[in-house]
PASE-965007 format. One record per residue (C-alpha): residue in one letter; x, y, z. Coordinates in pm, whole numbers, padded with zeros to 5 digits, always signed. Example, Ala and Ser with C-alpha at 12.3 -4.5 7.8 and 13.67 -1.06 7.14 Angstrom:
BEGIN
a+01230-00450+00780
s+01367-00106+00714
***
This chain:
BEGIN
x-00980-00834+02015
x-01336-00737+01930
x-01491-00711+01584
x-01458-00332+01562
x-01087-00339+01642
x-01022-00623+01397
x-01211-00445+01119
x-01034-00114+01180
x-00697-00292+01184
x-00773-00454+00847
x-00888-00123+00697
x-00582+00059+00831
x-00355-00206+00678
x-00535-00220+00339
x-00545+00158+00301
x-00213+00236+00475
x-00419+00474+00686
x-00239+00624+00986
x-00512+00837+01147
x-00788+00718+01380
x-01072+00538+01203
x-01421+00612+01332
x-01738+00410+01282
x-01904+00705+01108
x-01630+00732+00843
x-01734+00681+00482
x-01494+00463+00285
x-01485+00679-00028
x-01510+01033+00105
x-01339+01006+00445
x-01084+00732+00381
x-01034+00786+00005
x-01092+00417-00070
x-01149+00332-00435
x-01320+00021-00574
x-00998-00184-00570
x-00936-00087-00207
x-01289-00201-00123
x-01232-00536-00291
x-00914-00585-00089
x-01090-00487+00234
x-01386-00719+00167
x-01156-01009+00080
x-00951-00953+00395
x-01268-00935+00606
x-01402-01256+00451
x-01077-01435+00525
x-01041-01302+00880
x-01397-01382+00987
x-01456-01688+00761
x-01766-01534+00604
x-01885-01463+00249
x-01998-01117+00143
x-02184-01104-00187
x-02129-00835-00448
x-02478-00705-00376
x-02399-00677-00004
x-02060-00517-00062
x-02212-00253-00291
x-02425-00136+00004
x-02129-00092+00238
x-02042+00275+00258
x-01938+00331+00621
x-01732+00145+00877
x-02050+00106+01083
x-02230-00064+00791
x-01945-00309+00747
x-01930-00397+01118
x-02307-00447+01126
x-02293-00680+00825
x-02012-00884+00980
x-02209-00924+01304
x-02516-01041+01110
x-02306-01291+00912
x-02142-01427+01225
x-02477-01474+01400
x-02620-01659+01098
x-02310-01875+01083
x-02362-02012+01436
***
């Protein structure tokens, strides 16, 4: 399973979201995620990919695409 699919699966689970999630979706406006939802998503992502996302980094995440890009960067740095 690739990163995009894993991320979308985590988001779908955390938000109980049934519709298709697209990379261009905004967490707050398109997926109705509040700050607690975002914390849960970030924690799940950190656990799944064994990475750390700082508060500063997480505050800049507003779309699915942003999150996937950050994860890829973190995974490359980790190697």
